MIMARVEX-532935 format. One line per 4 residues: number of its first residue (from 0); for each residue x, z, y of C-alpha. Coordinates in steps of 0.001 Angstrom, whole numbers, m for minus. Layout:
! MIMARVEX-532935
NUM = X,Z,Y; ...
//
This chain:
! MIMARVEX-532935
0 = 57407,10118,6086; 54596,8536,3267; 56372,5996,1104; 54909,5247,m2554
4 = 51481,3952,m1339; 49458,1503,m82; 49259,2088,3703; 46157,559,5886
8 = 46262,599,9253; 42514,302,10435; 40168,127,13512; 37562,2267,13579
12 = 33445,762,14263; 33742,3055,17332; 32035,2806,20849; 34907,3590,23589
16 = 38147,3974,20790; 40894,1831,21336; 43003,2877,18983; 44639,2358,14938
20 = 44669,4993,12614; 46880,4841,9019; 45299,5849,6051; 46116,6072,2310
24 = 44836,3331,313; 43710,4586,m2974; 44599,3171,m6319; 41235,2236,m7287
28 = 40828,494,m4095; 44760,m1474,m4179; 43080,m4874,m5882; 39077,m4376,m3143
32 = 41268,m3730,152; 42890,m6498,2064; 43597,m7183,5448; 40367,m8195,7590
36 = 38311,m5968,4954; 35576,m3806,5938; 35984,495,4810; 34839,3707,5550
40 = 37421,5974,6772; 36905,10057,7348; 37030,10541,11096; 36856,13548,11879
44 = 33488,15475,10208; 31953,11707,9255; 32924,8762,7430; 32740,5370,9764
48 = 33049,1653,9191; 36518,m2,9874; 38662,m2940,10122; 41914,m3080,7912
52 = 44096,m4941,10256; 47596,m4262,8649; 48683,m3407,5242; 52214,m1596,4869
56 = 53356,354,2139; 55202,3040,4224; 53612,5310,7490; 55308,7707,10157
60 = 52616,10154,9452; 52108,12806,6894; 49601,13386,5353; 47204,10616,5688
64 = 43593,11189,4900; 42301,8311,1894; 40023,5230,2359; 36704,7070,1598
68 = 35451,3429,124; 35474,m105,658; 32432,m1829,1942; 33037,m5713,1940
72 = 34313,m8619,3138; 35558,m9442,6533; 37615,m11684,9131; 40844,m12754,7523
76 = 44492,m12355,8958; 44309,m15464,10623; 41323,m14510,12702; 42140,m11274,13075
80 = 45539,m12707,14796; 43280,m14446,17272; 41421,m11874,18093; 44883,m9690,19607
84 = 44631,m12494,21380; 41507,m12401,22664; 41795,m8900,23303; 44936,m9578,25815
88 = 43801,m12640,27050; 40846,m10706,28338; 42388,m7481,28856; 40082,m6160,26079
92 = 39914,m3299,23349; 40243,m5463,19959; 36499,m3942,18494; 34283,m6489,20500
96 = 36232,m8924,18873; 36082,m8002,15432; 32226,m7205,15714; 31716,m10665,16502
100 = 33954,m12014,13839; 31810,m9907,11577; 28595,m10542,8814; 25770,m9099,10563
104 = 25141,m7740,7235; 27780,m6434,4531; 28760,m9254,2430; 30500,m7886,m1027
108 = 31735,m11171,m2102; 32296,m15152,m116; 29128,m17908,m1659; 30511,m20956,m3011
112 = 28025,m23847,m2247; 27408,m26966,m4847; 29859,m30504,m3991; 28448,m32436,m858
116 = 26883,m35809,m1559; 27850,m37278,2161; 30312,m40291,1962; 32394,m40357,5352
120 = 33283,m44567,4987; 32193,m46403,8026; 32289,m43251,10918; 33743,m43902,14208
124 = 36485,m42907,14945; 38069,m39830,17030; 41207,m38836,18803; 43279,m37139,16023
128 = 44670,m34605,18717; 41732,m34193,20260; 40537,m33755,23712; 36935,m34265,25716
132 = 34589,m36533,24624; 32354,m37005,27403; 28784,m37965,26389; 25571,m37842,28654
136 = 22988,m35552,28142; 20578,m37650,25978; 22674,m39333,23854; 22988,m38002,19960
140 = 26023,m35710,19245; 25477,m36759,16140; 27890,m39394,15073; 30426,m37230,17045
144 = 29880,m34577,14464; 30024,m37085,11822; 32925,m38504,12701; 34836,m35621,12762
148 = 33533,m34565,9197; 35112,m37496,8210; 38792,m35159,8236; 37037,m32102,6849
152 = 35584,m28872,7416; 34993,m28638,10505; 33698,m25716,13177; 30712,m26443,15341
156 = 29906,m24255,18827; 26243,m25006,20379; 25183,m22981,23403; 22139,m21990,21697
160 = 20451,m21010,18451; 17997,m23236,18764; 20027,m25954,19050; 22196,m25168,16245
164 = 19505,m24885,13970; 18263,m28299,14731; 21918,m29837,14074; 22398,m28164,11106
168 = 19077,m29601,9385; 20384,m32642,10246; 23643,m32251,9327; 21923,m31564,6089
172 = 19671,m34221,6065; 23186,m36509,6380; 24050,m35005,3084; 26843,m31799,4340
176 = 27013,m28310,3331; 26376,m26193,6635; 26073,m22088,7264; 24268,m21157,10151
180 = 26274,m18281,10870; 25507,m15260,11413; 22677,m15794,9301; 25356,m17916,6572
184 = 28359,m16105,6489; 28582,m15366,3240; 28336,m19051,2796; 30252,m20215,5026
188 = 33538,m18195,3882; 32707,m19076,439; 33374,m23128,1880; 31464,m25746,3593
192 = 31424,m28577,5394; 30124,m27956,8453; 29685,m24705,9709; 28017,m24021,12677
196 = 26513,m21205,15454; 26157,m19598,19213; 28855,m18775,20580; 30090,m15875,18429
200 = 30295,m18945,15701; 34107,m19928,16982; 35271,m16178,15153; 33268,m17303,12038
204 = 35249,m18342,8619; 36256,m21597,7817; 38702,m22095,4551; 40305,m25412,5158
208 = 39670,m25751,9020; 40018,m29099,9783; 38525,m29756,13279; 36538,m27499,16413
212 = 34047,m29279,17819; 32695,m27281,21393; 28922,m28970,21971; 28148,m28683,25869
216 = 31612,m27301,26411; 30057,m26676,30486; 27033,m24340,29738; 27811,m21530,31124
220 = 26191,m18935,27435; 29134,m19825,26507; 30806,m17044,27618; 29977,m13711,26892
224 = 28660,m12057,29821; 29830,m8470,29002; 33324,m6362,29120; 34938,m8474,27795
228 = 33968,m11637,29288; 35658,m14350,26628; 35167,m17739,26513; 34231,m19545,23663
232 = 35631,m22678,24370; 39178,m21142,25428; 38735,m19212,21882; 38115,m22724,19850
236 = 41174,m24013,21673; 43497,m21901,21229; 42159,m20901,17433; 42626,m24994,16631
240 = 46175,m24954,18013; 46551,m21833,15836; 45577,m23891,12831; 47122,m26970,13780
244 = 44104,m29052,14000; 42038,m30796,16552; 39592,m29445,18939; 37431,m31886,20497
248 = 35270,m31124,24263; 31913,m32558,24234; 30063,m32217,27522; 28209,m34521,29731
252 = 29526,m32482,33017; 33262,m31495,31602; 35003,m28418,33279; 38334,m28670,35385
256 = 39639,m26097,33107; 37927,m28577,30245; 39112,m32184,31748; 43298,m30110,32585
260 = 43590,m28762,29004; 43007,m32946,27510; 44912,m34293,30685; 44759,m38069,29366
264 = 42911,m36704,25781; 39463,m37242,28080; 37126,m40548,26616; 33861,m41797,28651
268 = 31956,m44206,27260; 30919,m47003,29411; 29091,m47241,33007; 26102,m48770,31763
272 = 26128,m46245,28671; 26349,m43032,30767; 23750,m44529,33664; 21311,m45044,30631
276 = 22003,m41235,29236; 21309,m39583,32302; 17463,m39246,32751; 15814,m40982,35924
280 = 15143,m38384,38738; 12264,m40458,41686; 12118,m38531,44796; 8346,m38826,46046
284 = 7331,m38714,50085; 4407,m37820,50859; 4107,m38577,53478; 3375,m42154,53222
288 = 706,m41116,49980; m2932,m42617,50340; m3879,m38966,48781; m5391,m36231,50717
292 = m1593,m34436,52017; m3580,m31156,50856; m3631,m32334,47285; m771,m30771,45177
296 = m744,m33945,42646; 1033,m37095,43374; 494,m40942,42798; 3531,m41177,41040
300 = 2459,m38010,38693; m1094,m38875,38135; 442,m42363,37062; 2285,m40771,34602
304 = m358,m38606,33536; m2870,m41093,32820; 216,m42842,30949; m1365,m41876,26782
308 = 1951,m42701,25497; 4129,m40327,28010; 4925,m36883,27413; 4659,m35503,30976
312 = 5976,m31930,31765; 5212,m30382,35173; 7260,m27333,36325; 5929,m25265,39084
316 = 8198,m22067,39802; 4975,m20385,41134; 2442,m18545,39253; m1411,m18033,40775
320 = m3054,m20480,42496; m1330,m20524,45920; 1572,m17562,47250; 382,m18024,51144
324 = m2481,m18487,52387; m4698,m18924,56221; m7341,m18374,57029; m9646,m21497,58181
328 = m11555,m20018,61394; m9222,m18112,62782; m5412,m19445,61841; m3673,m15990,60520
332 = m1870,m15843,57590; m3511,m13447,55193; m1647,m10161,54589; m1307,m7443,52048
336 = m3602,m4833,53660; m1031,m2095,52289; 2056,m3548,53387; 1741,m6756,55153
340 = 3695,m8887,52385; 2461,m12159,51681; m374,m11989,49010; m901,m14802,46269
344 = m4765,m15831,44385; m4624,m15381,41345; m6731,m16598,38577; m10498,m14600,39804
348 = m9737,m15764,43155; m8925,m12576,44180; m5579,m11553,46170; m2596,m10050,44284
352 = 369,m8647,46307; 3926,m8865,44244; 4847,m5900,46338; 2911,m2977,45601
356 = 585,m4499,43655; m2546,m4101,45625; m5233,m6243,44543; m8526,m7117,47248
360 = m10914,m9500,47370; m10459,m12989,49293; m11174,m11922,52692; m9357,m12610,55863
364 = m7382,m9564,57449; m8393,m10293,61228; m11746,m12193,60730; m13311,m11361,57805
368 = m13360,m14575,56633; m13603,m16080,53222; m12492,m19825,54444; m9110,m19072,52617
372 = m6507,m22343,52696; m3476,m22203,50236; 93,m23012,51662; 2263,m23996,49069
376 = 401,m23900,45587; 385,m22224,42226; 369,m23105,38728; m3098,m21649,38081
380 = m3795,m24294,40914; m2113,m27546,39712; m3582,m26840,36968; m7121,m27127,37766
384 = m6336,m30562,40193; m4414,m32461,37335; m7082,m31436,34549; m9686,m32814,37187
388 = m7911,m36226,38252; m6587,m36641,34200; m8264,m37592,30882; m5629,m35502,28499
392 = m5847,m31907,28216; m3513,m29542,30219; m1871,m26699,28663; m64,m24659,30385
396 = 3290,m22709,29351; 4240,m19498,30062; 7461,m17193,29090; 5526,m14845,26959
400 = 3413,m17659,25593; 3138,m17712,21789; 5303,m20256,20510; 2523,m21652,18443
404 = 73,m22272,21577; 2588,m25703,22116; 2761,m26588,18541; m1034,m26376,18185
408 = m1396,m28155,21507; m2885,m31955,21781; m624,m34664,20942; m1193,m36244,24163
412 = m1744,m33301,26272; 522,m32746,30075; 2647,m29031,30136; 2051,m27029,32628
416 = 4700,m24113,33701; 7439,m22126,34700; 11217,m22759,34108; 10111,m21062,30235
420 = 8684,m24635,29611; 11267,m26596,29456; 12625,m24220,26452; 9384,m24318,24360
424 = 8642,m27771,24530; 10913,m30484,22917; 11310,m34182,23458
//
């Protein structure tokens, strides 16, 4: 039994170690060590980082080793209790949740922010008990965030990092003090009006927390793919319940879990507002068009591309010129000479096999003819067709393209690419 000294129970930051250890806090560190502090402790032949999860005056272990040093501040006691709940909820270890709640770099002290200049008057009123807010995908979430800020500091969880940065810039423009985590973890710990970030932001510090907002609650990126597979929505709901503050889940298509949690506290816009907030989808029947059927460009696409006031983004998940080729002379399908798989026509007119990576000239296997016809177009062919049919520049965007390629494109450019073009071209 150890008496008369401050005992710190810690969780070592060691992969695969699911155990807590007791250490004596030296007198010179007694004022700095708190629950949630990040310290270094001796563990075997080395010193490792650890989180203090409990402080007591006694321990059942004799001859305890002292804490080596204090490294910085970490999650507070309430977040550590929340991490214990999450470890039980998702049957995982405590360490992954403490990692998510800790700053990316060591923080010695919280950073205070200047007073805000925002006036909360004349903001829309939200349900003070929280709930589900159904907004169309084209609706602006900023009025909802400003309304939530009217009662005090809020925590905002956004599925993607880029979206969080854009919202943070707009909130700062409205006069609010904003911290984007994990970059501004020290400022968040010091106290701001809005703490915003991606999935892990739900663990961020927010002194005086008055509400939590989860944007696009339906997005699957809010759930960690690694074990434990915790979900930011469920953590936000539990954290709000423990802090006795409202939690608002914003989504155009709320999940069943969110609707079951909200019950009668689920709001939705009018039918007309919701219909206007969804993008218009048109299905084009090519069989009734006067354009040649072999052309990959429809009349509706040509009309949209020829309008200089419209931003057009074409998505086609097929690279090259064509994925399937047939010989115009003998009607045989052109395949790879090595593995007999289908071949695609590259930009340099050569045939490429995606299975064995073989490349050969554009010749028919059966008759040797060079007259090949494409069945199923690729990005390269669609780009050539569009460039020949419209009087606007066509910019091809791929997953490995530089961001400045989109930024330096002409204002009237038509963007074309695979699914990556949706993440690189902003509306």
